[in-house]
N, C-alpha and C positions, 0 to 999 in steps of 0.2 A: 686352615681349605678358609676361609673367613678372610684372613689375616691378607692369605696368600690371592684370591682374586682380587681384596680391595685395594692391594698394591699395583696389580692388574688392570686395575679400574686409571688408577691416581696416574698412573706409563700411560696409557692410554691419552687418557685428555690432556693432560702435560706434552704430548707428542704429535694429535689432536693441533693444541694452539699452532706449538709453532711450524707446523704443514702448514696451515688457515694464513698465519701472518705471514708464511716465506710463497702462498701463491698468490693472493694479496698484491704482496710488493712483484712479483715477477709480472702480475696481468696491466698491474698502477705503468709498470716502467714498458710495457707496452704496447704503452698509451701513446707513446710518444715517438715508438716507431712507425716507419713509412710499411703502408702495405707493398707488397707483394705484388701485386695487384698492380699499383702504377706502375710498378717498371716494367712489367706485363704490358700493360697499351703502348707504353715508346718504343718496346721495344719494336713492337708491328705495326707503327707507327713510322717506323725507318724501315722496315719491310716495305710497305705503300710505296713509301720514298724513292727508293728505288727499283719498283714496280714502273716507277713512274718516269724511268730512264730508256725502258724497252721498245724497241725497236724491231718490228718481223727483218729479219734479212731476206727472205724464203715465204711465198704464199703459203706454203703449206703451214708456216710456223705460224705465220697471221695466222689462219683460220683453227688453228689448235689452244691458241694464247689468246689473241685480240678478247674477244671476248668475256675471260675470264679475266683480262686485267684492268678491262671498261667497268665489271661489274665489282672488282676487290678496289680498287681508284678511288671510284668515284668520280665526283662534282670538280670538284675544286680543294687536290690531295695537298698543295699546297699551304692551304690555308687553312687548313682542320689538323696540321701539323703545328704549325702554329699558335692556330688555339692549347691544343692540346699541351703542349711545351709550357705557352704562356697560365694553364692552367696545374700544373703542373710546378710551377716555382713560386703560383701564391701557394698552395698547397704548403710549399718547403719553408718558406716563409712565417705562415702562419706554425706550425710545428717548430721550428726557432725562436719566436715571438713566447709561444708557453715554453722554451726550455728554459728562457730570459726570466721567463717570471719564478720558473720554479726554483733556477739555482737563484736568482734574491731573495723568496723568499728561505730558503737553507741557510744566507747572509746574514739576515734579518734575522734566527732563529737565533746563530751564533754568538751575535753582537748582545742580543737580547737576555744570551746567559751565560756572558762574561763577566769574567768582573772587570772595574774602574782598574786594573794595575791592567787586563788583557790587552782592555780598551785603550791605553796609553802608549804601549806600543808604535813605535812608528812602522805597521805592516798593513795592506790592506787585506790578507784574511790571515786568519787565526792557523797556531802549525796541529796539522792531519791527529798530534798524542787529544785536541782539544774536543773530537768529535769521537766521535760511536762510529762500530764499525761498520753501522750502518748508516748512518749521512757519511763517513766515506766514500762508502763502494758506492750511493747513488748519489752523490758527488761528482766522480769519478765518472759513473754510468752515460751522466748529463754532460759532463765536457765529453768526452767524447765522440754524444749524440750532434751535440752542439759543433763543432769539426767536420762529426761528415757530414752534416745536414750544409754545412757555406761551400761544402766541398760539392756536393748534389749543385746547389743551385747557381757557384760558378763551369761550373758544366753545364745546364742546360742553359746557363746565359749565351756565355762560347755557341752556343748549336741553335739561339735563335735566332743568333745574329745576322750568323748567312740564310735564315728564314726568312728574315728583313728583304737585304739582297734578292733572295728569289722574287721576291714581290713585286722590288724596285722604293723601300724603303731603305737608300742606304744611309742617310744620314741617321736612319730611325739608329741602323745596326752598327753606324760607330755609336752611338752617345750607347745604345745596352755595353760595346767591346771597351768603347774609355769609363763605366763604372766597375768594369771589371780589373781591370791597370792603372786605377791612377792608386796613385801616392798614399792615399790616409789610412788612418792603424785604426781602425774602427775594435769591439770589443767580439766580434764573431770571425774575422779575421788577421789570423798576428804578421801578418806584412803582405806587402804588394810584386816580389818579387818568387812569386809563386811562378811555375810551367805553365798555368791556366791563365796568368796577368802576361805572361812570354808571348801565347800562345796569340794572344786578344792583344793584344800592341802585332804581334804580326799581319792577323788581321787584316785589324784595318789600316794598314801599310798596301796591303791589296787592293782594299779597294778606296784611295784613298786621290784625290789629285791634286797633280798628280803624281801617282801609285808611287808608294816605301818600299823598298823592294831588303829586306835585311837576310846577313847573309845565311841565317839555322835557318831562314822562312819551311825550306824542307820540310827537316827532320824537326821543328816545336809541330808540325802541320799532321806528320804519320806518330809523332808521340802521343798529342791530346786529343787528337780526333779521330771519330772512324763512322763506320760506314758510309750512309750516302754525307756527313754530312765534310768528310776529311775528303773526300772526293770532287766534290763544289769546291772546297778552298783549291783543290790543289788540282783544277782546271783552272782556277782565275789563276798559280804561279802559274805551270807552262803554258798557258798564253803573253801572259805578259813578261816572258822571256825566251820565247818562240820557242820552245821547242817541244815542236812539233813528233820527232820518233818518241820523244813523252808521249804529248799529249792522242794521239793516237795511241799508242798503247793501253792508257789509259780507262779509253772510251770502250774500248772490247774488251776490257775484262772486266768494269762494267757491265756491257751486256749480259756476261757472262752467270754476274751478280744480281741482273734484273730478271731472266728468263729464269732462275732459280730462286728467286725472292716469291716471285708471281703462282710457282708452281710448292713453294710454301702455306704462302699463306690459300692459296686452295684446303691441302691438307688438315689446312689449323683451323678455318671455319669447316670444311666436310667432316671432319671429324665432330665432334660436337652438334652442330648441324644437323645432318642426319642421322645422329645417333642420338638428339630428342626429341627432334621429328619422332623417331619410333618411339620414343619413352611418351610421348603425349599418345600419341595413340593408344599403349597399351594403358597410359591408368585411365583416357576415357573409356578401353576394355571396361575396365579392370570396377571402375567407379558402377559405370552402367547396369555391370554384374550385379554390382550388391546389390544394382537397390530393384534389379529383376526378379535374382531370382534367392537372394537374401542370407541365409543361414547356408545354402546349396552351392554359395558362391566363394571361386578362388581366395578372394579378400578374407569371407569367412571362418577360411580354415585355422582352426587354433585360436583363432579369435579372442574367444574366453575362459578358454583353459590353460589355464596358473602351474607351476609345476611343484609339486609333492617336495617342500624343501624342508630337511631334518634336522635343520640350524635356527639359530635365530636372527636377530638385527649386531649381536657383538664379535658374530664371526665376519656380519657382512662389513665391518665399521675397521676390521681389524685389518681386512686385507687389502680395504682400499689404504687406510692409511698407510699397511707400509708399502704400495707404491708407490703416491703419493711424495712418501717419507725415504726413498731408496731412489729418488729419481731426484725430487730436489735437493734433499741434504744431507745425506747419507752420500751417495756415488757421485756426487761436484765434491764437496770433502776429503774425501780418497784420492780423485782425476789430482787434484790441487793438489795437494800432497804432497803426489809419486808424480806428474810434475812439477815442482819445483826442486824436488829431491836427485829428478835428472837434467837439473835446469832446458825445460825446456817451455817455450811461448807459445802456447795454440797461436797467440796473433802473427808470428810469423811462420806458421804453416803453408803447406804446396797446398792446391786442390784437391790428392791423391792420397796426405798426407789426412786432411781436414779428412778423404769422404771413410778410411780409418779409421779413425777415431770417430766420430761416426756410428760407423757398424762398430763396432769395439763396445763403446757406452752404450748403446741400447742393443750388444747382449748379454750386457753385465746387468743393464735393467730386466731385463725380461727375465733371465737366471731370476736374481732375487724378490722378482715378484711372481716368478711363475713357484719356486722351489717358498716361499707364504702361504701363496692357497692351497698349493696339496697341503704339508704341514700342519694345517688352520681346518681343511673338510677331512684329512687323512681318519680324528674318530667317527665318522659317519660312513664311511667306506664298507660293504660295497652301496649304490646310489640307487636311487629311485630310477625309471626310465625314464628317457630322451637326456640324460645329466651328459653334458659333456661329448651326445653325440656327432658321430659323424659317421656317414654309411655311405663306403660309393655309390652301389649300387640301388639310385634312387631320380628324380628329378633335380636335385640342388642344383642343376647345373642353370637349366631353365628357368629355375625360383632368381639364380644369381645374376647370368645375363640381363633378365628381365627389370630384378632390379636396378642392377647398374643404369638402364636406360632408362627408367623412372629416374632415378634421381637427379637424371643432368637435367633435363628443364627446372626443374621447382630447386635445384641447387642451383641455378644459375640463378632463376630470378632471386632468388633470396642476399644472391651472391651481390645483383645488379642496385639490389633495396641496400645493403651492408654498403653500398660501397660512397650513397650517398650521404648514407646515414656520419659514417664517418670522415666523408673528404677525404681517402687514401692511406687513415692513420688508424692505426692499433697494433700494427707487427704482425709478419709472419712465421710460419717454423722455418726458421735460420738454418733448414739441407735446400729449401727452393732456389735462397738468390746462389747458393754452391752452385749448385745445378746449371742456372742460367749461364754465370759467368766462366763455366769449365769449359774446358778443351780437354781433357782429359781420359781416352777413351776408357783406361782403368777405371780411373773416378770414377765414371759413368754405371760402368757396371757397378762395381760395389753402392753409388745412393739404389742403381735399381732394386737392391739385393734386401737394402736395410727396408729398403720404402716399400717395396710389391712384393714381400717376403714375407720381413721378421718384424715391421710391424701389421702387419694381418693379420700375421699367424698367433701375436704378443695378446693385440689389442681385442681381438673377435676371441679369442682365450677367457679374457680376464670383461674384459665389459660384456661381453654377448652372451658366452657360456657361462658365467659364473653371477655377476651381478644384473641383468636381465632377471633371470631366474629364479633368484633371490627375492628381489623386489616384489614377487610377484604375493609373500605368502603375506602381507602388506599392505599390497593398493591393485588391481584391476588390471589386465594386461597392458591393455594403453596406456594407464601412470607407468608403469612399469621402465614402458620403452621409451616415454617420456623423460624418463630423470635417471633414465641411467646415457642419455643420448643426453644429457643437461652433461654431468661428467664428464661426459668422453669429450666433451666439445670444451669444456671448462682446463681439461688437462692436459689442452694444448698449449696453455698457458699466452693465450690471444687471442687479445678485443673483437679485434677485428676478423679472429674466425669462428668468435663464439653462435653464432645463427648458420653461418652456412655449416661449421661442423655435425650442430644440433638437424637440421635438418638432413644429410647423409645420414646419421647417428639413427633416429628416427627410421629412414628409408630402408636401414640395416638391420633393427629392431622389429618389422616384422618382418621384412624375408624370413629371418629366423623362426620370431614365431611360429610365419605360417608355414614351413619350412619342417620344423622342429629338428634342421641338421648343419651342423656348425661347418662342414663348409661352400651351400650356401655362401653366407651372411662372407668369407675369407674373399670366395669369391669377388663380387662384390668391389670390397673392400682394393681388393689384388687393384679392379680391373679401373676403378676411380684414382690411385697414385700412381698408375703407368701413365693411362690419360694425361694424368697430369704434368708428369716428367717430360713424356717426352711432347707435351706443348712445350716446356724450358725448353730442352735440346734445340728441336727449330728454328725458335727465337733467338737462343742462347748462339746457332752457328746460320745467323741470318747474316751475314758478310762484315766485311770488316777493309 
């Protein structure tokens, strides 16, 4: 028995080291990735720009939408949009510099570790054979991130020029587009004949004196500009071509998009706005009640009553380790091997294929994690009272709805602080960009099933139903809530999400410890993810 136990401990230690290394590597990688929040702000800005084009056709429409429009777009939407795009470009350039610095450091390490004969070879980089698998993977990811960042900078500059034109700064706009269309080859842009550089040349021609209309101008604009920016470029093109019918049709189309944009902006601002105000009211109420009623208050319910934990820290360690090992090492390896066997490349997947891939991966992770959890606690069955408790006939719905409303203002405030801290970097959940850019209704339903049903069920079982109560064997209930929330946040592997998700986790933990009903935090989790997906869907359908 001693040998078996020693062998088990050795295996746990080795796997823990491997898992900690992989988690650290993933968190470091997320540091160079942009936050989804930065993109959401730009999508919302694009909706605002559409809203500026709205002109009421009837007095009834004016009465309904004009106050909303004026409240949403503010005093100078073009100026505000330009500032936001300039900040986004600056942030992307900083990211580009960080990636380049990291790549240079990797190259320096390779040179330092090379033999004289290696350095004598007439090549700038050593062959991949001379790199470790980890360094090779890191280099490939950094090169991909560098290419994506440069693509983003070019796209932003293309749009920035149109904003500059709208402010009457045509010469500045042409300089912006010239920087994008020049013939220089830099270490971040492989060549100047990219579609974006060609579109920049088209835009320069439109706003030059005299104008120069290229044969493929409309096709370039349609392909590489979208939303309000495409509208402005096409307006200019049709005016120069004197295509009055096309111009009228485009303006009518923009009016429909502008009206929809106002409604969408109202919905995006209204749900968290009203919900946040209700959340603040509830938070003030429960805090005030806690001060006045003490241990008889709602917030004090079960607040200092730990669970009766029949297992020790080794079981907690084992379950958590299995969760991270399966999710970060085993499952990615098996899926990678399967994709190689089937000659499939996830980079070529459609949005719908990505949705199925994400759901399948998550279900496999959940199955593996819950199986390990079951077999780990099976020797201790039947469990003491309140373990994994699901009770439909109770006040779980009120706890869940109240917890969601309270989470809104708390997480929003923390996210605003977090945004300043990370300056648009730190990565995000990879599902979010797919939902934001997806237009496939089937894919959106699958993403909803993954994020709003599968995730709350599985993650609440692991982090609230098992981990939090287990930690009360060693920590007070409040300490168990904070510790489990931090681990829950780290499990999402994005540095920028650690603080907001820890805050959300604390709300989930408070709701669970007070209600002692797993349905309550599951409802909070599901409502939170549903609200996020709804906002992404609205922003992603903001007009093209």
